[in-house]
N, C-alpha and C positions, 0 to 999 in steps of 0.2 A: 147083606145087607137087603131085607128084600125091598122091594121098588116099592111097596105099596107107602111101605116106613119113608124111603128115602123120600118118596114125593108128599107125603106129610110135614117131613123135617123144612123141606124145600119152600111149601104154599106157606105155612105158619110164618117162617123167616121174610120170606115173600113180602106177604102182606105187611108186613109192619116196617119193613125196608119201605116202601110204597106212603106208610101212612107217615113215613117220618122226614120221607123227603117232599112229600107233600105242606110240612111247615117250613118251608127255608122260605128265603125271600133269594129270590134268583138274582135279582140286580146287586143286591150285596153278595150272596154269592161269585157273581162274574167279577166284579170290581175286587174282591177279594182275591182270589186265584190270580189276574189281571195284578195286581200291586203284591201279591209275593214272586211273580215271573218264575224261572228256574229254583228256588226255593222251595215251594212247593212242590216241583218231583223230587227235592231231594226227600224232603218228608215224606212223603208217600214211597218212595224207593227203602227208605229205612227202614221201613217196617218188612219189609221183604229179605231183610239180615235179622228181624227182632225177632221173626218166625221161625228163622233157620235155629236160634237159641231154644227157643222153646222145643223144637224139635227134636233136638240135639238132649235134653232134658229128659222128654219123654221114651225117648229112644233106648237112654241107658237104663232105666228103670227098666223096661220092656226087658231088652239083654239080660239085668242082671234077675229076674226072673224064671228063666227058662233055662235049660242047659243046652237047649239043641238049637239049632240055626235056624232062623227065622225068616219064616215064606210069608215077607215081604220085603218091598225095599223102603229107602229113607226118603225118597222122593213121593211115593204114595203117603207115605206118615207126615209127611210135612203140608202135603194135599189135605189131610184129613185132620190137623190143625189145626191149620187157617179157616177153614169150614167150621170147626168147634165154635173158635173165637168169634166167628160171626153168626153164630146160633144163638151165643151168649149174651154178646152185642144186644142182637133185636129179639131175646125171650123176655119178659118180666122175671125177676127171681134171679138172673143173672147164667148160676150155674144149670138152669132147670132146661134148658136145651143143648148144647152144647155136648155136658158131658154124658147123657144116654145117647146122642148121637156116636160121641167116638168109641163109644163100649160096643153098643150092637155093628159099627165098621170091624171094629179089632178083634170080636171074638171069634170068626170063623176062621179065624190063624190060630187063635193062641188058644181058645175056650173062656168060656164066659167066664170062670172064677178070676182067672189069673189079667182078663181084661180087666174087669172091674176092678181089681186090685190094682191095677195097674195105673189104671185112668184116677182112682179116687188119691193115691200115693203122688201122682203129679200134680192134680189137683191142691193137693197138699202143701205141695213143694211151692208150688206158687203162690199161694196168696202167706206161707209162713215167709217167703221173700219179699212179702211186702211190710209184715212188720219188721222185718231187719231195715230194710229200707227206708223206713218211716222213724225209729228209733238211729239211724245213721244220719238221718237228715233234721233232729234235734241236735246232737252232736254239731253238726256242721251251723246249723243258726246261733246255737250261745259262741260257737267260736268264730262267727265272723258279723253277725248282725248286733245292732244296739237290743239288748232287753229291757223291758218293761216291765211294771208288777201284774199286768197280764198276761204279756206274752211270754212269762216265767211261770205263770200259773199254768196257763196252756199248756207248754211244754211239758211241764210238771206231768200234769193227766195226759198226755197223749203217750209220753215214755213209760208212765206205770202201765198204761192200756196194751203198747207192745209188749213189755215186759210178761204181762199176766200170760197175754196171748203166747207168745213164745213158749211160755213154760208149758201150756197147754198141749199145744203144738207136740212137742219133744215127748209129754206121759203119751199121744196119741200114736205118735211114732215108735215108741217101743211096746206098750200093749195092744194096736190097733185101734181103728176110732171110728170103723164101722158100725159096729153095736151102740156105740158113745154117744155119737150125733143125733141116731133113729132113737136110743133112750131119752133124750132130751126132747125129740119135737114130739115123742111122743109126752108130755107133760104138756103141750100147747094145746089151747083149747080148739081151735080149728082142725090142724092137723094130728090131733093124738091116739084118734080112732084108727084111723090112717098106719100110722105108724108102728100100733100094739101089733095090727092084724098080720103086719108086713112081718115085723120080729118073730113072730107065733109064724107063718109059713113057711120063712128063710134061714130059721136061726142058726143052724147048720152051714148052711154057705153064709153067713156074713162073718160064721166065726171061721171059718176056713182063711177066706178074705182078711180078715185082724192077723189072724196068726202068720197068712203072707208077708203083711204091712211089715209089722214087725219082726218076722227073719230079713227080711231087705235091708232095713235099720241096722238089725244086730251083725248080720252076716257081711251084709256089704257095705263096710259106713262108708269107703272109700266111694262110692255110686251115689250113696248119699249126700254126702256133703259136695260132687261135683257138678249132683242137681238142682242144689240149694243155688252155690254160687255160679251157674250157668240164672239160674231165674234172677237172682241177685243180680249180675252185670247185665242182664237184660234191662233191669227196672233202672240201672244208672243209663243205661246208654240211649232207652227211651229220650230220657233229659235231651238231645239230641233233635229233635222233635221242636219242641220251645224254643231252642236256642237258634234254629233255624229261621223260623219263624220272627225270632223278636230280631235278627240280626237284616232285616229287609227296612225296619225302622232304627233301631238301636246298634248303631256296629259296635258299641262299647262294653254290650252285655257278656258277661262272663257265663261259664258253664256250673258256678255252684249257684249261682242264682237261679238258674234253670232248672236244676236240680231239688231246690224247693218249693219252685212253683209248681212242680209234677207233682212234690209229697203232698201238701196240700191238698190240691186239688185232687189227684188220686183219693186220699182218703177223705174228703166228701161225699166226693162222688161213687166211694165203694158202702158208704153209708147209706149210698141211697140205691143199692141194689137191684131193690124191686123196680125200679125204673125200665122202660125198654131204653136202652141207649143211652141211660143214664142222663135223659134229657132234663134239663134247668139245673142240674146239679153238677155237671162239671163247667158250664160255663157261669154259675155262681164262685164256682171253688175259685176258678180264674182270676174272676173281678176279685175275689178278696185276697188270693193269697199275691198278684200283681198289684194291688195297691197297696198292700203289705210292705213290699219293697218300695214302695214309694213311684210305682209307674202309675201312668194313667189311665181312667176306666177305657178310653179307648183303647188304648192297648191292649186291655185284656180280651176288650168283645172280640179284636181281629184276631190274635193268639185260639180266641176259642172257636171262633167261625172255619180256623184253617183247619184246626185238629178234627171237628165234626165232619166237616166235608172228607178229610182221610177216613175217617172211623166209615162213615157212608160206604166209600168205594171199596175200600176194603172185607165192609160189610157184603158187599154187592158181589166181589169177587169170590168171596167163602161160597156164597149163597151158588154160584154159576158152576162151580168145582161140584158140588154136589150132585148137580144134574151130568155133572162131566166122567160119576163113577161109574168103572164099569165092572159086570159083575168077571170073578176071579175063579180060576179052579181051586 
């Protein structure tokens, strides 16, 4: 990647990160970290493992798309993965920062079309696993928690939404999704003109990318299933973050409750994807989900604080890794 683009990604992410850090109450942060103790280190360290799983999913997708030996290492891809997630956290619109960065970083090694196809497919798989996670969480809630009329209606609506989204993604995997997404954007008032122009200018390349996505799904079914399972396992394991935090104040907490808390919180946060670092949405999600399971509001605030600090730490690490990128032959 050219140095000027690398610097642009770094400066944009750093600017927003500084704004986010300036909004913190440092006394509250210090008290929260002190209270969490060694569990806070476990929360931060957990994400080093989760990013390995994310990288594994992307790695096997890239390998399935080429019959040549990859001219890059897993460690390098791991670094790009962390930086990509950091940019997604820090930029409005979620995927508007990390995905272009990953495409531009990977393109010199496997070509722009293959890099774009692999990033789109990995992003699709990442999002696809969320819908399965939310659907599984609805089933767990039915099996483990008391159901009222209101919660029953909400579970029905969320389940219907997830099933519809899973159907849409399966259709996209079979026929490709790049053209479909841009065609949808072309009907939006604030992005329509740009999307139409982009389709007209890159119609042939978009079709080739869709063919690569469909080909991977059709000819490498095992790779597709493995990538989805890796991402789904990553979602489930990430609930340990909430469990580690709750163990500080609730020694009897169970893992199923943590899965449910994460499911509802991530659903609310992803609905507010356009906010940098999902500021406020994630905290509100924690308060509602923890309150819904009979826990106190102070518990929700404590969990939200620890998770927010962890996000800021890994966002900072990801941005720093962008500056540590070296030019490779």
